[in-house]
C-alpha positions in Angstrom: 153.9 122.7 134.9 157.3 123.6 136.5 156.8 127.0 137.6 153.8 126.2 139.6 156.0 123.4 141.3 158.4 126.1 142.8 160.4 125.4 140.5 159.8 128.2 137.4 163.4 131.1 137.2 162.6 132.3 140.6 162.7 129.1 142.2 160.5 129.2 145.5 161.3 125.6 147.2 164.9 123.2 146.7 164.5 120.3 145.9 164.0 119.2 149.1 160.4 120.5 149.1 161.1 123.3 151.9 160.4 127.2 150.7 163.5 129.6 150.3 161.3 132.5 150.8 158.9 133.4 153.7 157.0 135.4 151.6 156.2 135.8 147.7 159.3 138.3 146.4 157.8 141.7 145.6 157.5 143.0 141.7 160.3 145.3 141.9 162.5 142.2 143.1 161.5 139.8 140.8 162.3 142.6 138.3 165.2 143.5 139.3 166.2 140.5 139.7 166.0 139.8 136.4 167.3 142.8 134.4 170.7 142.5 136.4 171.7 138.6 136.5 169.2 136.6 134.1 169.2 138.6 130.7 172.2 140.1 131.2 174.0 136.4 131.4 171.2 134.7 128.6 172.7 138.3 126.3 175.9 136.8 127.3 175.1 133.8 126.5 174.1 133.8 123.5 176.9 135.8 121.8 179.3 134.2 123.2 177.5 131.2 121.3 177.4 132.8 117.7 181.0 133.6 118.3 181.7 129.6 118.9 179.7 128.8 116.1 181.1 131.7 114.0 184.9 130.7 114.7 184.7 127.0 114.5 181.3 125.9 112.2 179.5 124.8 115.8 178.5 125.3 119.4 178.2 123.2 122.0 176.7 124.8 125.1 177.0 121.7 128.6 174.8 123.8 131.4 176.3 121.8 134.2 173.9 121.2 137.9 174.4 119.4 141.2 171.7 117.3 141.7 170.6 114.9 145.0 172.0 111.6 146.0 168.0 110.7 146.2 164.9 111.1 144.0 161.5 112.9 145.5 160.6 108.9 145.5 163.7 108.2 147.3 165.0 106.1 144.9 169.0 106.5 144.9 170.2 108.4 141.2 172.7 107.4 139.3 176.0 110.0 139.6 174.9 111.8 135.9 172.2 112.3 134.4 172.1 113.8 130.6 169.6 115.5 129.2 169.1 115.7 125.5 165.2 117.4 125.9 164.0 113.7 125.0 166.6 113.7 121.9 165.1 116.7 120.8 168.6 119.0 121.4 171.6 116.9 121.0 172.5 114.7 118.4 172.5 111.5 119.2 176.1 109.3 118.4 177.2 112.3 120.0 175.6 111.2 122.7 175.9 108.0 123.2 179.9 108.7 123.0 180.1 111.9 126.0 177.5 108.8 128.2 180.4 106.3 127.2 183.2 108.2 127.4 182.0 109.3 130.8 180.7 105.0 131.9 184.4 105.0 131.4 185.4 107.3 133.9 183.6 105.4 136.1 180.1 107.0 136.4 176.9 105.7 136.3 174.8 107.2 133.4 171.1 107.4 133.1 169.4 110.2 130.6 166.6 112.6 130.7 164.9 111.3 133.8 163.9 113.7 136.4 166.6 116.3 134.2 165.6 116.4 131.1 167.2 120.1 130.7 166.2 123.2 130.4 165.9 126.6 129.4 169.9 126.9 127.9 169.3 123.2 126.6 165.8 123.9 125.3 166.5 126.9 124.0 170.4 126.4 122.3 169.8 123.0 121.5 168.2 120.9 118.7 170.0 117.8 117.6 169.5 118.5 114.2 171.2 121.4 113.6 174.9 122.4 114.4 173.9 124.1 117.9 173.7 121.8 120.0 172.9 121.5 123.0 173.5 119.2 126.4 172.4 119.0 130.1 175.1 117.6 133.2 173.3 116.7 136.6 176.0 115.8 139.1 174.9 114.0 141.6 176.4 116.0 144.9 178.1 112.3 147.0 180.0 112.3 144.5 181.7 115.6 146.1 180.0 116.6 149.2 179.4 113.9 152.6 176.5 114.9 154.0 174.6 118.0 152.7 177.2 120.1 154.0 180.5 119.1 154.0 182.5 119.5 150.6 184.3 116.3 150.3 188.1 117.2 149.5 189.2 114.8 147.5 186.3 113.8 145.8 186.0 117.0 144.2 189.2 117.4 143.0 188.5 113.6 140.9 185.1 115.0 139.8 187.8 118.4 138.5 189.7 115.7 136.6 186.9 114.0 135.3 184.8 116.8 134.1 188.9 118.1 132.6 189.2 115.5 130.5 185.3 115.4 129.9 186.2 119.3 128.6 189.3 118.2 126.3 186.9 114.7 125.0 184.2 117.9 123.6 186.9 118.9 122.2 188.1 116.8 119.8 
């Protein structure tokens, strides 16, 4: 469904449903991108997660994404959407602690709608194991002024918030 909607491995639409390309990508270009970028990235990620698990006995990749301020129905989205594959990729207590930490930072937080976690979250996370995963969608309104202008002060504040989250997760 996601692929048919235009948001697969090589998206053909933007979040606002505008076409990215004028024409379909040729098969050789798709193959080149997968072999040059997608496959090496996922191989490197799997290697890093294996090393982390071997060293610490657990691994928790946090896959950050950027989302628009409003959904397709023009409803305002929260500051943060946490995606755990509808409670399949992250232990409930860990998830609640992360949500509480972010809320204490002054952010509005929601779960799994409209973003429940993509390939990385689903592929590398199992809530019942020591290999879990979380996707974090960040509302662009936290660091942008409109569509094209970065808000430097808000960006610095967001960097500090993400840094505090990293330190929280490390403990």
